[in-house]
N, C-alpha and C positions, 0 to 999 in steps of 0.2 A: 031488093034485087041487087043493088050495088053492094050492099053489105055482104051478100052471099058470095059475090065475086071477089071482094076484098079479103075475106077470111082465107080462102085457099092460097091467094097470092102471098099473104103474110106467112102462112105455114110453109109454103114452098121456099120463100125467101129465108125463113129461119132454118129450114133444113139445109139449104145450100150453105148458108153462113156457118152452121155447125160443122158441116162436112169439111168446108174449106179450113175452118179453125183446127179441126182434128188432124187434117192432112199436113197442115203447116207445123203443127206441134210434133207430130210423129217424125217429120223430116228433120226438125231442129234437134230432137233427142238423139236421132241416129247420128247426126253430125257431131254432137257432144261426145257420144260414146266412142266414135271413131277417133276424135281428137284425143280423148283420155287414153285410149289404147296406144296411140302414137307417143304421147308424153311418157306413159309407163315404160314403153319400149326403150325410149331415149334414156330414161333414168336408170333402167337396168344395164343398158350399155355403158353409161357413165360409171356406174357403181363397179361394173366388172373391170373397166379400165383402171379405176382408182385402186381396186383391190389388187390387181396385177402389179401396179406401180408400188403400192405399199409392201407387197410380198417381196418384190425385188429389193426394195430398200432394206427390209428387215434381214433378208438373206445376206446382203452386203455387210450390214452392221454385225451380224452374227459371225461372218467370216473374219471381219476385222478384229472382233473381240477374241475369237479363237486364236488368231495370229499373235495378238499381244500376249495372251496367256501362255502360248507356246514359247514365245521369246523369253518371258519371265521365268518360266519353268526351266528352260535350257540355261539361262544365266544363273539361276539358283543352283542347278545341278553342277554347273561348271565351278561355281564358287566353293561349294562343298567339296568337290573333287580336288580343287587346289589346296584347301585346308587340310584334307586327308593326306595329300601328297607331302605338304609341309610337315604335318605331324609325323608321318612315316620317316622323313629325313631326320627330324629331331630324335626320334626313337633310335634310328640307326646310329646317329652321332653319340647319343648317350650310351648306347650299348658298347660302342667302341671305347668310349671313356672309361666305362666300368671294367672292360677287359684290361685296359692299360693299368688301371688302379689295382686290379687283382694281381697282375704281374708284378707291380711294384711292391704290393703287400707280401707276395710270396718271397721276393728277394729280401725284403726287410726281415721277414720271419726267419729266413735262413741265416741272415747276418746276426740276428738277436740270439738264435740258438748257439751260434759260434761264440758270441760274447758271453752268454750264460755259461757255457762250458769253461771258458777262460776264467770267469769270476769264481766258479766253484773251485778250480784248481788253485787260484790265488788265495781264496779263503782258507783252504786246507793248509797252504804254506804259512799263512799268517797265524793260524791257530797253533801250528807247531812251534813257530818262533815265539808266540805268546807264552806258551807253556815253558819254553826254555828260559824266556825273560823272567817269568814269575819265579821259576826255580832259582835263578841267579840272584834275583832281588831278595828272596827269602834267606839265602845264604849270606848275602851282604848285610841284611838287617840283623841277623843273629850275630854276625861278627861285630857290627857297630854297637849292639846292646852290650856285648861282652866288654868291649873297649871302653865305652862311655860309662857304664855302670848304672844306666837307667833303662826302664822298660820302654817299649814302643809307645804305649799310651801316654806315658809321662812326657816323652819327647814331642808327640803330637800336640799335647796341650800347651807346652811351652812355645812351640812354633806357632800354633794358631793364635795364642794370645799376642805374641810379638807381631805377627802379621796383621791381626785385627787392629791394633793400635796404629801401625804404620799406614794401613789402608784408610782408617778413619781420617787421619791427618792429611794424607795425600788427596783423598776424595774431597774433603772439605775445601782444601786449597784449590784443587781443580775446579770444583763447583763455583768457588768464589771468583776464580779467574774467568771461567766461562760466562758467569752471570754479569761480571763487570764489563767484559768485552761486549756481550749482547746488549746490555743496557746502554753502554756508550754509543754503539752504532745505531741502536733503535732510537735512543734519545735524540741523537743528532738528526736523523732523518725525520723523525716525528716532529721535532721542534721546527724544522724547516717547512714541513707541510702545514703544520698548525698555524705557525706565525703568518705564512703567506695567506692562508685561508681567512684568519681573523682580521688581518689588515685589510683584506678586500671586502669583508662583509661587516665592518663595524656598523652597529645600528644603535639608535637611542632606545631605551627601555623605560617604561613607567611602572610603578608599583600600583597594582589594582587594590581597591578596598571594597568593603561590603556596604558602604553608604554613599549617597550622593546628596550634596547640599544645594538647595534651591534658594537663591536670594530673592527677596520680595521688596517692592518699593516702599511698603509700609506695613506695620503690624495689623492694620485694619483688614487686610486681605486674609489673615489667618481665620477670622471668623467666617468669611465667605467660603473658605476652603473646608472648614468643619461643617458648616450648614446647620440648619435647624435641627436640634437634638442629635447632631452628628450624622445626619443621613448622607450628606455629600462625601464625607471622608470614608464612611462605611462602603458607599457605592464605589469610590475610587479604589479602595483596597481590595474589594471583591473583583473588580474588573482587571486590575493589574497584577494582583498577587504580591504586592509590595506593602510593607508597613510605612505609614506616614506618621512621623513624629513631630508634633507641634508642641514645643516647649517654650521656655522663657528666652531662648536665644533670639536676640533682636533681628527682625527683618530676615528671618531664615526658617526654612522648613527642611527637615531631614528625611530622606527616602532611604529605607533600610531593606536589604534583600540580598540573598546569596547568589541569585541569578542575575548576572550583569545585563542580560538582554531585557529581562522584565524591568529592571531598574531604569534602563535607558528609555524604555517605552513609557514608564511612569513619569520620568523627568520631562520628556518632550511633551507628553500629553498635558501635564500640570502647567507647563509654560504656555501652551496654547490656550488652555482654559482661562488662565489669568489674563492673557492678552485679549481674549474674546470678551471676557467679562460675564458670560453666561455659564454659571456653574450650578448644575442640578443633575440628578442621577441619570436622566435620559441623555442629556448632552455629554455627560462624562463617558458613558458606554459608547456613544457614537465617536467621540474623539479618540478614545483609547483603541477602538477597533481600526480606525483610519490610520493612526500612527503605527500600530502593529503591522498593518499591511505594508506601509511605506518602508518601515525598517526591514521587513523581510525582503522587499525588492532591493533595498540598499545592500542587504547581506549578499544577494546574488551578484550584484555589481562589484562588491568587495572581493568575492571569490574570483570573478573573472579578472579583475585588476591585479590580484595577487599572482595569478598564473602568468600574466603578462610581465609582472615585475621580476619574477624569477626565471623568465625565458622559456616557459612551458606553454603548451597549447592543447586544446581538446580535453575531453573528459565528460563523464556523465553529468547531467544537470544536478542530480542529487549530490554528487561529490563536490561540485562547485559550490552548492548551497552550504554544505558542511564546512568547506574551507572558509566561506564568509562568516560562519558562526564562530570560528576561532577568535574573531575580533572581540567577542563578548565572553571569552573564557580566560581563565588564568590558572597558572600552576605555580604554587609557592610564591604568589605575588608577581610572577613573570607573565606578561601578556602572551597568550598561547599563539596568536597569529605571528607576532614578531619573533617569538622563539622558533616557530616552525619555518619561517622565512630564513632565519639565521642558520638553522640546521640544514636547510635545503642548499644554501650557498656553500656552506662548509663541506657537505657531502659531495657536491658537484666538483669543487676545486680539488679535493683530495682524490676523487675518482679520476679526474683528468691527469693528475700527477702520477697515478698508478696504471694509466692506460686502460681504465675501465670506462664504461658508458656513462658520461656525466649527466645525460638527461634522465636516465633511470635513477641514478643516485639523487639527483635533485627532487625528482617526484617522490621517491621513498622518504627523503628528508622532510619534504612539505607535508606529506600525509601521515607521518609516523605517529602523531598524537591525535589523529582524527576521531579516534574512539572516544575522546573526552567530550566531543560535541554531541554525542548521542544522548537522548533523554535519560535523566537520572533514574527513571523507573526501570530501565533495563540493567540487570545486575551482571557483573563480570569484570575482569581486568580490562582496562581501556585498550591494551595492545591487542587482545583477542577480539574485542568488539570492533576495533578498526580493521583487523584482519578480515573478519566476516563481512564487514561493509564493503571493503575494497574488492574482495572476492565476488560479492554479489553483483557489483557494477563493472565487472570484467576489466579490472586493472591488470597490468602486466604481472606475471607470476613472481618476478624478482621483486617488484614493488610490494606485492602482497606479503611476501616472506619478510621483507625489511620491516614492514609495519608490525607484523605479528611477533617478530623475534627480537625487537630492540630492547626488550626487558627479559629476554631469554625464556619467554613462555612457551615458545616452540623452537625447535632446532634451526640454526642458520644454514641456509642452503647456497649462499652466494657471498663473495667478498663484500658486495655493496651493502649487505645487511650489517656486516661488521663496521663498515664506514658510517652508516646511519647511527648506529649505537654510539660510536666514538664522537660523532658530531653532536649528538644529543647530550652526551656528558660534558663536552667542551662548552657548549652554550649554557648549560645549567650550572656548571662549576665556576663560570666567570665571576669574580668578586662583584657583589652588588646585584647580580641577576636575580637571585631568589631570596626569599625570607622565610622563616619558620617561627613557630611560637616559642616563647622563652622556655616554657615547660618541656616541650619536645627537644629543644636544643640542649638543655641541661641534662636530660635523660640520655641523649645520644652521647654526650661527652663522658658521663659516668659509665655507661656501658663500654665505651671505647677503652677507658682506663682500666676498668676491672677485667676486661677480656685480655689485655696485654699483661696484666699482673698475674694472670692464671698460670703463666709458664714458669717452669723451674729455673731458678737462678735469677729471677727478676726482682730487684729490690724496690723500685718505685717507678711510677709512670706519670707523665704529664701531657695532657692534650692541649695543644696550642694552635694558633692560626685559625681560630673558630672551628676547631675540629678537623682541620685538613692536614694536620701533622701531629704525630704522637712521638714523644721521646721516652725511651725505655732505658732506665739505669739498671745495669745488671752487676752481679757480684763477680769481681775479677778472678776470685779463687775458683769459682765453679764454671765460669764461661771464659774460654780463651778467644783469641782473635778470630780463628776460623769458625768456632761455634757461634760467635756473635753475629757473623754474617748469616749463618744458617738460621739463627733465632729470628733475625729480622724477616727472613723469607717466610718462616712458619707463622709468625704473627700476622703478616700481611695476608696470607692465605686464609687464616682463621677469620680475620676481619671481613674479608671478601665473602666468605661462606655464610657468616652469621649475622651480618649487619646490612642495613639499607641506608644509603647516603648518596648525596649528589656529588658528582665528580670523582676525585680520587683522594686517598689518604696516604701521606708519606710516613713511613715507619723508620725512625732513627734509633738504633741501639748504641748506647754509650757505655764503653767499658774502660775504666781508668784505674791505674794503680797509684795509690798515695802512700808515700813513706814519711812518717812523722817521727821526729826526735826532739828532745828538749835539752837546751843548754842550761846547765846549773851553775 
């Protein structure tokens, strides 16, 4: 009975609980929906406000941009308008100038026509007078032929022969006087410049050779230099490119080579190997390579010091390196670097005396033989090789021309080029500066004498002063005093055209008359 009563109570309680839960849930959902609607409404209102604000901002930006573009366009239009106006003014001015020139041309044309007319009239009068003069001269010539008893052609021949002899004598005398005066003045000025330059640039010179002698402490070191079966000496010669001569000379080894730089590398390397005591192929290659690098660095320093010595500055690193290489080059036994420094000073001093640029003259003198430092595998005259090298590294055009033209391989374009050529000749012609082989020296003297003897009237020739002077004995019956002066000039020109020689050659023509009689 109690169970029957409890069951309905439980059912009713569950129903009430379910209803209450359903009611509360429905009420809560309604509240959430209402809240969501309100939030959505607020979001829409905020979005609308933001959109309006953004719209206003974009409109303002667009207006500003339009205003700027408008200002730029107006400025551009005004600028073009100003240009057009200026151009119109120029055209109007030019048109006025053209009109004035046309007026002037018209006036000149009228004046020329008047002058033309006057010339035509004068020409007619001259032609009439010419005809009259020809007629009178014909009558006069006929009268003269009748009086003299010789024809016109015979008279012409006699007169032309007499005039020719007179003109020859007078022209030779005038040429002699003009040359003597020019020589006297030029010699006086040139001597002054050259003496001043040489006095201020006197330098010591040494004669280079093709061998270097290395002194040893004892002859035992020769065996170590040669090595077992000659392997050390072969490795040394291969690494340096220099011949090593080990002979019976006591305590000495000779290094032979035509390249002074290689010979110096070999000498220093061998000295270091002897001092170190370790002489074998691997060590030889290592020392030779190290010494070569050191000497190359020293070459650059030598180039820089040379520029400072002659008072120059700047230059491409390759040019400086080639200047340093001059220290290891020689020309006819004269050290190339010392020769180039001397030429640089001479050129600078003479340029200053002549009011030319002394710096350009110095630079041209210093670099004039730079082509001799280029690898011997490159063929061509050293002047043109130096010309290309200086041109490649942007030296001044006057310097480039001086380098290329100092042996007249290219035309001279500036007085400084002639100064460099003259300074080169002065430096090379100085007594003791250069040397040449005996065979070449003898051939040069023989050619000099035979060339002078090839002229008509020359009896004998003698080359003296080591080939720097030639004395020409001529026949006094065939050559007179005026012709002797002309002969010396012609011989000098032929020597200059056909021979190569350092410095200059003096030509002295001797004409003497000897009268001989015997007392019986």
